[in-house]
Each structure stands twice: as structure tokens, then as C-alpha cells.
N, CA, C, O and the ligand as a Tripos MOL2 file, in Angstrom:
@<TRIPOS>MOLECULE
protein
  297   295    75     0     0
PROTEIN
NO_CHARGES

@<TRIPOS>ATOM
      1 N         -82.6030  -22.1300  115.9750 N.3       1 MET1
      2 CA        -81.5470  -21.2920  115.3180 C.3       1 MET1
      3 C         -80.2750  -21.6690  115.8940 C.2       1 MET1
      4 O         -80.0490  -21.5900  117.1020 O.2       1 MET1
      5 N         -79.3570  -22.1210  114.9430 N.am      2 SER2
      6 CA        -77.9740  -22.5800  115.2510 C.3       2 SER2
      7 C         -76.9930  -21.6080  114.7700 C.2       2 SER2
      8 O         -76.1450  -21.9240  113.9360 O.2       2 SER2
      9 N         -77.0920  -20.3130  115.3210 N.am      3 GLU3
     10 CA        -76.0880  -19.2900  114.8780 C.3       3 GLU3
     11 C         -74.7840  -19.5030  115.5850 C.2       3 GLU3
     12 O         -74.7370  -19.6340  116.8080 O.2       3 GLU3
     13 N         -73.7350  -19.5370  114.8220 N.am      4 PRO4
     14 CA        -72.5430  -19.6640  115.2450 C.3       4 PRO4
     15 C         -72.0680  -18.5720  116.2040 C.2       4 PRO4
     16 O         -72.3430  -17.4060  115.9190 O.2       4 PRO4
     17 N         -71.3980  -18.8390  117.2860 N.am      5 THR5
     18 CA        -71.0140  -17.8170  118.2860 C.3       5 THR5
     19 C         -70.2290  -16.8450  117.5420 C.2       5 THR5
     20 O         -69.2830  -17.1840  116.8310 O.2       5 THR5
     21 N         -70.5960  -15.6740  117.6910 N.am      6 ARG6
     22 CA        -69.8700  -14.4830  116.9840 C.3       6 ARG6
     23 C         -68.8150  -13.9950  118.2240 C.2       6 ARG6
     24 O         -69.1430  -13.7780  119.3910 O.2       6 ARG6
     25 N         -67.5840  -13.8950  117.6920 N.am      7 GLN7
     26 CA        -66.5550  -13.3340  118.4450 C.3       7 GLN7
     27 C         -66.5650  -11.8770  118.2550 C.2       7 GLN7
     28 O         -66.1850  -11.3540  117.2070 O.2       7 GLN7
     29 N         -67.0590  -11.1370  119.4080 N.am      8 ILE8
     30 CA        -66.8970   -9.6830  119.2950 C.3       8 ILE8
     31 C         -65.7710   -9.0920  119.9790 C.2       8 ILE8
     32 O         -65.8040   -8.9200  121.1970 O.2       8 ILE8
     33 N         -64.6970   -8.7450  119.2140 N.am      9 ALA9
     34 CA        -63.5540   -8.2400  120.0000 C.3       9 ALA9
     35 C         -63.9000   -6.9470  120.5830 C.2       9 ALA9
     36 O         -64.5330   -6.0790  119.9810 O.2       9 ALA9
     37 N         -63.3830   -6.8330  121.9890 N.am     10 ALA10
     38 CA        -63.5800   -5.7130  122.6420 C.3      10 ALA10
     39 C         -62.5980   -4.7000  122.2500 C.2      10 ALA10
     40 O         -61.3890   -4.9030  122.3600 O.2      10 ALA10
     41 N         -63.0810   -3.6460  121.8090 N.am     11 PRO11
     42 CA        -62.2310   -2.4470  121.4730 C.3      11 PRO11
     43 C         -61.3440   -2.0430  122.6230 C.2      11 PRO11
     44 O         -61.7920   -1.9830  123.7680 O.2      11 PRO11
     45 N         -60.1310   -1.7740  122.3400 N.am     12 LYS12
     46 CA        -59.2060   -1.3410  123.2870 C.3      12 LYS12
     47 C         -58.4660    0.0720  123.0280 C.2      12 LYS12
     48 O         -58.1120    0.4040  121.8970 O.2      12 LYS12
     49 N         -58.2950    0.7520  123.9940 N.am     13 CYS13
     50 CA        -57.9130    2.0540  123.6550 C.3      13 CYS13
     51 C         -56.3650    1.9870  123.6990 C.2      13 CYS13
     52 O         -55.8680    1.6900  124.7860 O.2      13 CYS13
     53 N         -55.5320    2.2300  122.6340 N.am     14 PRO14
     54 CA        -54.1960    2.2790  122.5850 C.3      14 PRO14
     55 C         -53.5130    3.2800  123.3330 C.2      14 PRO14
     56 O         -52.2920    3.2610  123.4810 O.2      14 PRO14
     57 N         -54.3210    4.2270  123.8490 N.am     15 SER15
     58 CA        -53.6960    5.3460  124.5550 C.3      15 SER15
     59 C         -53.6950    5.0050  125.9410 C.2      15 SER15
     60 O         -52.6260    5.1130  126.5420 O.2      15 SER15
     61 N         -54.8580    4.5550  126.6420 N.am     16 CYS16
     62 CA        -54.9050    4.3770  127.9700 C.3      16 CYS16
     63 C         -55.1810    2.9700  128.4130 C.2      16 CYS16
     64 O         -55.3630    2.7160  129.6030 O.2      16 CYS16
     65 N         -55.2160    2.0400  127.4680 N.am     17 GLN17
     66 CA        -55.6050    0.7010  127.5070 C.3      17 GLN17
     67 C         -56.9690    0.2840  128.1430 C.2      17 GLN17
     68 O         -57.1640   -0.8440  128.5970 O.2      17 GLN17
     69 N         -57.8540    1.2390  128.1390 N.am     18 ALA18
     70 CA        -59.2500    1.0250  128.4430 C.3      18 ALA18
     71 C         -59.7540    0.0560  127.4680 C.2      18 ALA18
     72 O         -59.4580    0.1200  126.2750 O.2      18 ALA18
     73 N         -60.5770   -0.9160  128.0140 N.am     19 GLN19
     74 CA        -60.9100   -1.9860  127.1270 C.3      19 GLN19
     75 C         -62.5420   -2.1110  127.1730 C.2      19 GLN19
     76 O         -63.0860   -1.9220  128.2610 O.2      19 GLN19
     77 N         -63.2720   -2.3970  126.1260 N.am     20 GLY20
     78 CA        -64.5800   -2.6410  126.3120 C.3      20 GLY20
     79 C         -65.4180   -1.8540  125.6170 C.2      20 GLY20
     80 O         -64.9850   -0.7250  125.3850 O.2      20 GLY20
     81 N         -66.7090   -2.1730  125.1360 N.am     21 VAL21
     82 CA        -67.5520   -1.2980  124.4050 C.3      21 VAL21
     83 C         -68.2080   -0.2350  125.1240 C.2      21 VAL21
     84 O         -68.8040    0.6730  124.5440 O.2      21 VAL21
     85 N         -68.0850   -0.3530  126.6770 N.am     22 ASP22
     86 CA        -68.4280    0.7440  127.4660 C.3      22 ASP22
     87 C         -67.6210    1.8440  127.5260 C.2      22 ASP22
     88 O         -68.0450    2.9120  127.9650 O.2      22 ASP22
     89 N         -66.3250    1.6770  127.0690 N.am     23 LYS23
     90 CA        -65.3960    2.6210  126.9850 C.3      23 LYS23
     91 C         -65.2450    3.3770  125.7820 C.2      23 LYS23
     92 O         -64.7120    4.4860  125.7770 O.2      23 LYS23
     93 N         -65.7240    2.7820  124.7060 N.am     24 ILE24
     94 CA        -65.6460    3.2130  123.4120 C.3      24 ILE24
     95 C         -66.9070    3.6660  123.0280 C.2      24 ILE24
     96 O         -67.7860    2.8110  122.9180 O.2      24 ILE24
     97 N         -67.2230    5.0180  122.7660 N.am     25 VAL25
     98 CA        -68.5370    5.5100  122.5380 C.3      25 VAL25
     99 C         -68.5710    6.3800  121.2170 C.2      25 VAL25
    100 O         -67.5220    6.9050  120.8450 O.2      25 VAL25
    101 N         -69.5960    6.5310  120.5830 N.am     26 SER26
    102 CA        -69.5910    7.4090  119.4310 C.3      26 SER26
    103 C         -70.4970    8.4240  119.8750 C.2      26 SER26
    104 O         -71.5220    8.2260  120.5270 O.2      26 SER26
    105 N         -69.9770    9.7050  119.4130 N.am     27 THR27
    106 CA        -70.6530   10.9730  119.5680 C.3      27 THR27
    107 C         -70.9880   11.7110  118.1760 C.2      27 THR27
    108 O         -70.0980   11.9540  117.3600 O.2      27 THR27
    109 N         -72.1280   11.9970  118.0000 N.am     28 PRO28
    110 CA        -72.4700   12.6490  116.7370 C.3      28 PRO28
    111 C         -71.8480   14.0300  116.7080 C.2      28 PRO28
    112 O         -71.7730   14.6630  117.7600 O.2      28 PRO28
    113 N         -71.3960   14.5390  115.5660 N.am     29 SER29
    114 CA        -70.8720   15.8380  115.4740 C.3      29 SER29
    115 C         -71.7670   16.8610  115.9080 C.2      29 SER29
    116 O         -72.9840   16.6920  115.9960 O.2      29 SER29
    117 N         -71.1370   17.9800  116.1950 N.am     30 LYS30
    118 CA        -72.0580   19.0720  116.5540 C.3      30 LYS30
    119 C         -72.5800   19.7650  115.2800 C.2      30 LYS30
    120 O         -73.6260   20.4140  115.3280 O.2      30 LYS30
    121 N         -71.8960   19.6430  114.1800 N.am     31 GLU31
    122 CA        -72.3490   20.2490  112.9100 C.3      31 GLU31
    123 C         -73.4910   19.2840  112.3910 C.2      31 GLU31
    124 O         -73.4120   18.0570  112.4560 O.2      31 GLU31
    125 N         -74.4930   19.9400  111.9030 N.am     32 ARG32
    126 CA        -75.6350   19.2300  111.5580 C.3      32 ARG32
    127 C         -75.9600   19.8080  110.1190 C.2      32 ARG32
    128 O         -75.8190   20.9870  109.7920 O.2      32 ARG32
    129 N         -76.4340   18.7410  109.2880 N.am     33 SER33
    130 CA        -76.9150   19.0260  107.9840 C.3      33 SER33
    131 C         -78.4400   19.9560  108.1470 C.2      33 SER33
    132 O         -79.0030   20.2500  109.2010 O.2      33 SER33
    133 N         -78.7910   20.2300  106.9880 N.am     34 ARG34
    134 CA        -80.1020   20.7110  107.0090 C.3      34 ARG34
    135 C         -81.2220   19.7780  107.5060 C.2      34 ARG34
    136 O         -82.1980   20.2190  108.1120 O.2      34 ARG34
    137 N         -81.0440   18.4490  107.2220 N.am     35 ALA35
    138 CA        -81.9890   17.5870  107.6800 C.3      35 ALA35
    139 C         -81.7660   17.3530  109.2710 C.2      35 ALA35
    140 O         -82.3290   16.4920  109.9480 O.2      35 ALA35
    141 N         -80.9720   18.1540  109.6430 N.am     36 LYS36
    142 CA        -80.7360   17.9370  111.2420 C.3      36 LYS36
    143 C         -79.9450   16.5880  111.6450 C.2      36 LYS36
    144 O         -79.8810   16.1360  112.7880 O.2      36 LYS36
    145 N         -79.3660   16.0420  110.5080 N.am     37 GLN37
    146 CA        -78.4650   14.8350  110.7890 C.3      37 GLN37
    147 C         -77.0820   15.1630  111.1560 C.2      37 GLN37
    148 O         -76.5490   16.1220  110.5970 O.2      37 GLN37
    149 N         -76.4830   14.5260  111.9740 N.am     38 PRO38
    150 CA        -75.0720   14.7450  112.3500 C.3      38 PRO38
    151 C         -74.1710   14.4290  111.1390 C.2      38 PRO38
    152 O         -74.4180   13.3950  110.5180 O.2      38 PRO38
    153 N         -73.1690   15.2010  110.7470 N.am     39 TRP39
    154 CA        -72.3350   14.9550  109.6830 C.3      39 TRP39
    155 C         -71.5310   13.9210  109.9100 C.2      39 TRP39
    156 O         -71.1590   13.3100  108.9080 O.2      39 TRP39
    157 N         -71.1620   13.5570  110.9430 N.am     40 PHE40
    158 CA        -70.3700   12.3330  111.0800 C.3      40 PHE40
    159 C         -70.4780   11.9430  112.6310 C.2      40 PHE40
    160 O         -71.0830   12.6560  113.4310 O.2      40 PHE40
    161 N         -69.8580   10.7830  112.9740 N.am     41 TYR41
    162 CA        -69.9470   10.2620  114.2670 C.3      41 TYR41
    163 C         -68.4200   10.1380  114.7540 C.2      41 TYR41
    164 O         -67.6170    9.6020  113.9910 O.2      41 TYR41
    165 N         -68.0310   10.5810  115.9070 N.am     42 ILE42
    166 CA        -66.8080   10.5270  116.4330 C.3      42 ILE42
    167 C         -66.7610    9.1700  117.3210 C.2      42 ILE42
    168 O         -67.5930    8.9720  118.2060 O.2      42 ILE42
    169 N         -65.8540    8.3630  117.0550 N.am     43 ILE43
    170 CA        -65.5640    7.1350  118.0200 C.3      43 ILE43
    171 C         -64.4660    7.5970  118.9140 C.2      43 ILE43
    172 O         -63.3990    8.0070  118.4560 O.2      43 ILE43
    173 N         -64.7070    7.5360  120.1040 N.am     44 HIS44
    174 CA        -63.6530    7.8990  121.1050 C.3      44 HIS44
    175 C         -63.6310    7.0930  122.4390 C.2      44 HIS44
    176 O         -64.5180    6.3070  122.7740 O.2      44 HIS44
    177 N         -62.6130    7.3550  123.0960 N.am     45 CYS45
    178 CA        -62.5310    6.4590  124.3880 C.3      45 CYS45
    179 C         -63.0840    7.4910  125.4610 C.2      45 CYS45
    180 O         -62.8080    8.6900  125.4490 O.2      45 CYS45
    181 N         -63.8590    6.8980  126.3420 N.am     46 THR46
    182 CA        -64.4330    7.7080  127.4190 C.3      46 THR46
    183 C         -63.4920    8.1720  128.5270 C.2      46 THR46
    184 O         -63.6260    9.1570  129.2520 O.2      46 THR46
    185 N         -62.4920    7.2490  128.5130 N.am     47 ASP47
    186 CA        -61.5740    7.5850  129.7410 C.3      47 ASP47
    187 C         -60.6710    8.7250  129.4930 C.2      47 ASP47
    188 O         -60.5780    9.6730  130.2730 O.2      47 ASP47
    189 N         -59.9010    8.6000  128.2190 N.am     48 CYS48
    190 CA        -58.9400    9.6110  127.9620 C.3      48 CYS48
    191 C         -59.2630   10.5150  126.8320 C.2      48 CYS48
    192 O         -58.5370   11.4700  126.5570 O.2      48 CYS48
    193 N         -60.4610   10.1990  126.1000 N.am     49 GLY49
    194 CA        -60.8030   11.1570  125.0470 C.3      49 GLY49
    195 C         -60.0510   10.6920  123.4490 C.2      49 GLY49
    196 O         -60.1990   11.3110  122.3950 O.2      49 GLY49
    197 N         -59.3930    9.6780  123.6160 N.am     50 HIS50
    198 CA        -58.6400    9.2280  122.3640 C.3      50 HIS50
    199 C         -59.5900    9.0630  121.3340 C.2      50 HIS50
    200 O         -60.5490    8.3300  121.5750 O.2      50 HIS50
    201 N         -59.4980    9.6360  120.1750 N.am     51 VAL51
    202 CA        -60.2900    9.3680  119.1370 C.3      51 VAL51
    203 C         -59.7650    8.3250  118.1120 C.2      51 VAL51
    204 O         -58.6860    8.3910  117.5230 O.2      51 VAL51
    205 N         -60.7260    7.3300  117.9940 N.am     52 TYR52
    206 CA        -60.1650    6.1560  117.1490 C.3      52 TYR52
    207 C         -60.4970    6.5380  115.6950 C.2      52 TYR52
    208 O         -59.6610    6.5470  114.7920 O.2      52 TYR52
    209 N         -61.7630    6.8450  115.5590 N.am     53 ASN53
    210 CA        -62.2350    6.9670  114.0990 C.3      53 ASN53
    211 C         -63.2670    8.0100  113.9370 C.2      53 ASN53
    212 O         -63.6930    8.5990  114.9300 O.2      53 ASN53
    213 N         -63.6450    8.2450  112.8870 N.am     54 THR54
    214 CA        -64.8240    9.0560  112.5360 C.3      54 THR54
    215 C         -65.6120    8.3780  111.3670 C.2      54 THR54
    216 O         -65.0480    7.9240  110.3710 O.2      54 THR54
    217 N         -66.9580    8.3470  111.5700 N.am     55 ILE55
    218 CA        -67.8190    7.7490  110.5980 C.3      55 ILE55
    219 C         -68.5990    8.6650  109.9140 C.2      55 ILE55
    220 O         -69.2980    9.4030  110.6090 O.2      55 ILE55
    221 N         -68.6430    8.7960  108.6320 N.am     56 SER56
    222 CA        -69.3850    9.7710  107.8250 C.3      56 SER56
    223 C         -70.7520    9.1930  107.7580 C.2      56 SER56
    224 O         -70.8980    8.0780  107.2560 O.2      56 SER56
    225 N         -71.7600    9.8580  108.2210 N.am     57 LYS57
    226 CA        -73.0840    9.4440  108.0860 C.3      57 LYS57
    227 C         -73.5140    9.4030  106.7320 C.2      57 LYS57
    228 O         -74.2620    8.5140  106.3250 O.2      57 LYS57
    229 N         -73.0340   10.4130  105.9370 N.am     58 HIS58
    230 CA        -73.4650   10.6030  104.4560 C.3      58 HIS58
    231 C         -73.1930    9.2690  103.5600 C.2      58 HIS58
    232 O         -73.8900    8.7660  102.6790 O.2      58 HIS58
    233 N         -72.0940    8.9260  104.0280 N.am     59 SER59
    234 CA        -71.5730    7.7640  103.2870 C.3      59 SER59
    235 C         -72.5530    6.4790  103.3600 C.2      59 SER59
    236 O         -72.8510    5.7650  102.4030 O.2      59 SER59
    237 N         -72.9430    6.3500  104.5540 N.am     60 PHE60
    238 CA        -73.9590    5.3370  104.8690 C.3      60 PHE60
    239 C         -75.2540    5.4780  104.0830 C.2      60 PHE60
    240 O         -75.7210    4.5610  103.4080 O.2      60 PHE60
    241 N         -75.8190    6.7060  104.2130 N.am     61 SER61
    242 CA        -77.0830    6.9680  103.5620 C.3      61 SER61
    243 C         -77.0480    7.2520  102.1980 C.2      61 SER61
    244 O         -78.1260    7.4480  101.6390 O.2      61 SER61
    245 N         -75.8060    7.3250  101.4280 N.am     62 GLN62
    246 CA        -75.8000    7.5750  100.0310 C.3      62 GLN62
    247 C         -76.3940    6.4360   99.2540 C.2      62 GLN62
    248 O         -75.8390    5.3380   99.2690 O.2      62 GLN62
    249 N         -77.5240    6.6530   98.5620 N.am     63 PRO63
    250 CA        -78.0770    5.4900   97.8160 C.3      63 PRO63
    251 C         -77.3760    5.1400   96.5050 C.2      63 PRO63
    252 O         -77.6960    4.1390   95.8650 O.2      63 PRO63
    253 N         -76.3940    5.9980   96.1070 N.am     64 VAL64
    254 CA        -75.7160    5.8870   94.8920 C.3      64 VAL64
    255 C         -74.0880    5.5960   95.4220 C.2      64 VAL64
    256 O         -73.6560    5.9980   96.5020 O.2      64 VAL64
    257 N         -73.4360    4.9450   94.5920 N.am     65 THR65
    258 CA        -71.9320    4.8380   94.7870 C.3      65 THR65
    259 C         -71.3570    6.1480   94.4470 C.2      65 THR65
    260 O         -71.6070    6.6720   93.3620 O.2      65 THR65
    261 N         -70.6080    6.6940   95.3150 N.am     66 PRO66
    262 CA        -69.8030    7.9440   95.0520 C.3      66 PRO66
    263 C         -68.9060    7.8040   94.0570 C.2      66 PRO66
    264 O         -68.2320    6.7740   94.0460 O.2      66 PRO66
    265 N         -68.7550    8.5980   93.2380 N.am     67 ASN67
    266 CA        -67.7960    8.5880   92.0060 C.3      67 ASN67
    267 C         -66.3590    9.0940   92.2450 C.2      67 ASN67
    268 O         -65.6090    9.5400   91.3760 O.2      67 ASN67
    269 N         -66.0460    8.9340   93.7810 N.am     68 PHE68
    270 CA        -64.7580    9.1380   93.8920 C.3      68 PHE68
    271 C         -64.3710    8.1460   95.0700 C.2      68 PHE68
    272 O         -65.2630    7.6300   95.7420 O.2      68 PHE68
    273 N         -63.0780    7.8960   95.3040 N.am     69 VAL69
    274 CA        -62.6080    6.9510   96.2240 C.3      69 VAL69
    275 C         -61.5230    7.5540   97.0650 C.2      69 VAL69
    276 O         -60.5310    8.1200   96.6060 O.2      69 VAL69
    277 N         -61.7870    7.3910   98.2990 N.am     70 LEU70
    278 CA        -60.7940    8.0780   99.2960 C.3      70 LEU70
    279 C         -59.7200    7.0210   99.3100 C.2      70 LEU70
    280 O         -59.9810    5.8220   99.2170 O.2      70 LEU70
    281 N         -58.4950    7.5110   99.4300 N.am     71 PRO71
    282 CA        -57.3190    6.6700   99.6480 C.3      71 PRO71
    283 C         -57.4480    5.9650  101.0090 C.2      71 PRO71
    284 O         -57.7630    6.6340  101.9940 O.2      71 PRO71
    285 N         -57.2270    4.6930  101.1040 N.am     72 LYS72
    286 CA        -57.3190    3.9670  102.3430 C.3      72 LYS72
    287 C         -55.7890    4.1770  103.0600 C.2      72 LYS72
    288 O         -54.7360    4.0650  102.4330 O.2      72 LYS72
    289 N         -55.8700    4.4370  104.2040 N.am     73 PRO73
    290 CA        -54.6620    4.4380  104.8940 C.3      73 PRO73
    291 C         -54.1660    3.1480  105.2780 C.2      73 PRO73
    292 O         -54.9540    2.4320  105.8970 O.2      73 PRO73
    293 N         -52.9600    2.6860  105.0220 N.am     74 SER74
    294 CA        -52.5010    1.3330  105.2240 C.3      74 SER74
    295 C         -51.8760    1.1370  106.5510 C.2      74 SER74
    296 O         -51.4360    0.0320  106.8690 O.2      74 SER74
    297 ZN        -58.3310    5.8910  126.3430 Zn       75 ZN75
@<TRIPOS>BOND
     1     1     2 1
     2     2     3 1
     3     3     4 2
     4     3     5 am
     5     5     6 1
     6     6     7 1
     7     7     8 2
     8     7     9 am
     9     9    10 1
    10    10    11 1
    11    11    12 2
    12    11    13 am
    13    13    14 1
    14    14    15 1
    15    15    16 2
    16    15    17 am
    17    17    18 1
    18    18    19 1
    19    19    20 2
    20    19    21 am
    21    21    22 1
    22    22    23 1
    23    23    24 2
    24    23    25 am
    25    25    26 1
    26    26    27 1
    27    27    28 2
    28    27    29 am
    29    29    30 1
    30    30    31 1
    31    31    32 2
    32    31    33 am
    33    33    34 1
    34    34    35 1
    35    35    36 2
    36    35    37 am
    37    37    38 1
    38    38    39 1
    39    39    40 2
    40    39    41 am
    41    41    42 1
    42    42    43 1
    43    43    44 2
    44    43    45 am
    45    45    46 1
    46    46    47 1
    47    47    48 2
    48    47    49 am
    49    49    50 1
    50    50    51 1
    51    51    52 2
    52    51    53 am
    53    53    54 1
    54    54    55 1
    55    55    56 2
    56    55    57 am
    57    57    58 1
    58    58    59 1
    59    59    60 2
    60    59    61 am
    61    61    62 1
    62    62    63 1
    63    63    64 2
    64    63    65 am
    65    65    66 1
    66    66    67 1
    67    67    68 2
    68    67    69 am
    69    69    70 1
    70    70    71 1
    71    71    72 2
    72    71    73 am
    73    73    74 1
    74    74    75 1
    75    75    76 2
    76    75    77 am
    77    77    78 1
    78    78    79 1
    79    79    80 2
    80    79    81 am
    81    81    82 1
    82    82    83 1
    83    83    84 2
    84    83    85 am
    85    85    86 1
    86    86    87 1
    87    87    88 2
    88    87    89 am
    89    89    90 1
    90    90    91 1
    91    91    92 2
    92    91    93 am
    93    93    94 1
    94    94    95 1
    95    95    96 2
    96    95    97 am
    97    97    98 1
    98    98    99 1
    99    99   100 2
   100    99   101 am
   101   101   102 1
   102   102   103 1
   103   103   104 2
   104   103   105 am
   105   105   106 1
   106   106   107 1
   107   107   108 2
   108   107   109 am
   109   109   110 1
   110   110   111 1
   111   111   112 2
   112   111   113 am
   113   113   114 1
   114   114   115 1
   115   115   116 2
   116   115   117 am
   117   117   118 1
   118   118   119 1
   119   119   120 2
   120   119   121 am
   121   121   122 1
   122   122   123 1
   123   123   124 2
   124   123   125 am
   125   125   126 1
   126   126   127 1
   127   127   128 2
   128   127   129 am
   129   129   130 1
   130   130   131 1
   131   131   132 2
   132   131   133 am
   133   133   134 1
   134   134   135 1
   135   135   136 2
   136   135   137 am
   137   137   138 1
   138   138   139 1
   139   139   140 2
   140   139   141 am
   141   141   142 1
   142   142   143 1
   143   143   144 2
   144   143   145 am
   145   145   146 1
   146   146   147 1
   147   147   148 2
   148   147   149 am
   149   149   150 1
   150   150   151 1
   151   151   152 2
   152   151   153 am
   153   153   154 1
   154   154   155 1
   155   155   156 2
   156   155   157 am
   157   157   158 1
   158   158   159 1
   159   159   160 2
   160   159   161 am
   161   161   162 1
   162   162   163 1
   163   163   164 2
   164   163   165 am
   165   165   166 1
   166   166   167 1
   167   167   168 2
   168   167   169 am
   169   169   170 1
   170   170   171 1
   171   171   172 2
   172   171   173 am
   173   173   174 1
   174   174   175 1
   175   175   176 2
   176   175   177 am
   177   177   178 1
   178   178   179 1
   179   179   180 2
   180   179   181 am
   181   181   182 1
   182   182   183 1
   183   183   184 2
   184   183   185 am
   185   185   186 1
   186   186   187 1
   187   187   188 2
   188   187   189 am
   189   189   190 1
   190   190   191 1
   191   191   192 2
   192   191   193 am
   193   193   194 1
   194   194   195 1
   195   195   196 2
   196   195   197 am
   197   197   198 1
   198   198   199 1
   199   199   200 2
   200   199   201 am
   201   201   202 1
   202   202   203 1
   203   203   204 2
   204   203   205 am
   205   205   206 1
   206   206   207 1
   207   207   208 2
   208   207   209 am
   209   209   210 1
   210   210   211 1
   211   211   212 2
   212   211   213 am
   213   213   214 1
   214   214   215 1
   215   215   216 2
   216   215   217 am
   217   217   218 1
   218   218   219 1
   219   219   220 2
   220   219   221 am
   221   221   222 1
   222   222   223 1
   223   223   224 2
   224   223   225 am
   225   225   226 1
   226   226   227 1
   227   227   228 2
   228   227   229 am
   229   229   230 1
   230   230   231 1
   231   231   232 2
   232   231   233 am
   233   233   234 1
   234   234   235 1
   235   235   236 2
   236   235   237 am
   237   237   238 1
   238   238   239 1
   239   239   240 2
   240   239   241 am
   241   241   242 1
   242   242   243 1
   243   243   244 2
   244   243   245 am
   245   245   246 1
   246   246   247 1
   247   247   248 2
   248   247   249 am
   249   249   250 1
   250   250   251 1
   251   251   252 2
   252   251   253 am
   253   253   254 1
   254   254   255 1
   255   255   256 2
   256   255   257 am
   257   257   258 1
   258   258   259 1
   259   259   260 2
   260   259   261 am
   261   261   262 1
   262   262   263 1
   263   263   264 2
   264   263   265 am
   265   265   266 1
   266   266   267 1
   267   267   268 2
   268   267   269 am
   269   269   270 1
   270   270   271 1
   271   271   272 2
   272   271   273 am
   273   273   274 1
   274   274   275 1
   275   275   276 2
   276   275   277 am
   277   277   278 1
   278   278   279 1
   279   279   280 2
   280   279   281 am
   281   281   282 1
   282   282   283 1
   283   283   284 2
   284   283   285 am
   285   285   286 1
   286   286   287 1
   287   287   288 2
   288   287   289 am
   289   289   290 1
   290   290   291 1
   291   291   292 2
   292   291   293 am
   293   293   294 1
   294   294   295 1
   295   295   296 2
@<TRIPOS>SUBSTRUCTURE
     1 MET1         2 RESIDUE 1 A MET
     2 SER2         6 RESIDUE 1 A SER
     3 GLU3        10 RESIDUE 1 A GLU
     4 PRO4        14 RESIDUE 1 A PRO
     5 THR5        18 RESIDUE 1 A THR
     6 ARG6        22 RESIDUE 1 A ARG
     7 GLN7        26 RESIDUE 1 A GLN
     8 ILE8        30 RESIDUE 1 A ILE
     9 ALA9        34 RESIDUE 1 A ALA
    10 ALA10       38 RESIDUE 1 A ALA
    11 PRO11       42 RESIDUE 1 A PRO
    12 LYS12       46 RESIDUE 1 A LYS
    13 CYS13       50 RESIDUE 1 A CYS
    14 PRO14       54 RESIDUE 1 A PRO
    15 SER15       58 RESIDUE 1 A SER
    16 CYS16       62 RESIDUE 1 A CYS
    17 GLN17       66 RESIDUE 1 A GLN
    18 ALA18       70 RESIDUE 1 A ALA
    19 GLN19       74 RESIDUE 1 A GLN
    20 GLY20       78 RESIDUE 1 A GLY
    21 VAL21       82 RESIDUE 1 A VAL
    22 ASP22       86 RESIDUE 1 A ASP
    23 LYS23       90 RESIDUE 1 A LYS
    24 ILE24       94 RESIDUE 1 A ILE
    25 VAL25       98 RESIDUE 1 A VAL
    26 SER26      102 RESIDUE 1 A SER
    27 THR27      106 RESIDUE 1 A THR
    28 PRO28      110 RESIDUE 1 A PRO
    29 SER29      114 RESIDUE 1 A SER
    30 LYS30      118 RESIDUE 1 A LYS
    31 GLU31      122 RESIDUE 1 A GLU
    32 ARG32      126 RESIDUE 1 A ARG
    33 SER33      130 RESIDUE 1 A SER
    34 ARG34      134 RESIDUE 1 A ARG
    35 ALA35      138 RESIDUE 1 A ALA
    36 LYS36      142 RESIDUE 1 A LYS
    37 GLN37      146 RESIDUE 1 A GLN
    38 PRO38      150 RESIDUE 1 A PRO
    39 TRP39      154 RESIDUE 1 A TRP
    40 PHE40      158 RESIDUE 1 A PHE
    41 TYR41      162 RESIDUE 1 A TYR
    42 ILE42      166 RESIDUE 1 A ILE
    43 ILE43      170 RESIDUE 1 A ILE
    44 HIS44      174 RESIDUE 1 A HIS
    45 CYS45      178 RESIDUE 1 A CYS
    46 THR46      182 RESIDUE 1 A THR
    47 ASP47      186 RESIDUE 1 A ASP
    48 CYS48      190 RESIDUE 1 A CYS
    49 GLY49      194 RESIDUE 1 A GLY
    50 HIS50      198 RESIDUE 1 A HIS
    51 VAL51      202 RESIDUE 1 A VAL
    52 TYR52      206 RESIDUE 1 A TYR
    53 ASN53      210 RESIDUE 1 A ASN
    54 THR54      214 RESIDUE 1 A THR
    55 ILE55      218 RESIDUE 1 A ILE
    56 SER56      222 RESIDUE 1 A SER
    57 LYS57      226 RESIDUE 1 A LYS
    58 HIS58      230 RESIDUE 1 A HIS
    59 SER59      234 RESIDUE 1 A SER
    60 PHE60      238 RESIDUE 1 A PHE
    61 SER61      242 RESIDUE 1 A SER
    62 GLN62      246 RESIDUE 1 A GLN
    63 PRO63      250 RESIDUE 1 A PRO
    64 VAL64      254 RESIDUE 1 A VAL
    65 THR65      258 RESIDUE 1 A THR
    66 PRO66      262 RESIDUE 1 A PRO
    67 ASN67      266 RESIDUE 1 A ASN
    68 PHE68      270 RESIDUE 1 A PHE
    69 VAL69      274 RESIDUE 1 A VAL
    70 LEU70      278 RESIDUE 1 A LEU
    71 PRO71      282 RESIDUE 1 A PRO
    72 LYS72      286 RESIDUE 1 A LYS
    73 PRO73      290 RESIDUE 1 A PRO
    74 SER74      294 RESIDUE 1 A SER
    75 ZN75       297 GROUP 0 **** ****
């Protein structure tokens, strides 16, 4: 296997400058669907709690393309 070396950028907290995947964790939301699946995941810094992003679990598991488009923040 000659897989090219993948550059994995270490995430860095813009708030407290903590760097590395150990510092950036994802926490499932407390709200759960009826299937007991978290509605979304919160990506946040373990040091200061700065929230980077939220990931909608539903959008991942959607078998069909949603018929609406969320505006992308630029
Ligand atoms: Zn931080």
C-alpha cells in the first residue's frame, strides 16, 4: 500500500489557542430523538469550552437529499 501521507491539520482553538485533537472533542446533544439518537454533536474545546461547530446527525443519516439548502456562512 502506497498511500500518500495525509496531512491532518491539528485543530486549534481560536479562543485559548489550545491545539490538537485531544483538545477538540465532540459531545452528543442532550436532546435525543425517539430512536435515542442525539440530534446533533457539539464540537468544542475541552480547555475553555469554546464551541466550534455543531454537526447535525440527521443530515448524515438522511438517505435522500433534503429539498432545502441552508445558506452557507462565508
Ligand atoms: Zn479553547
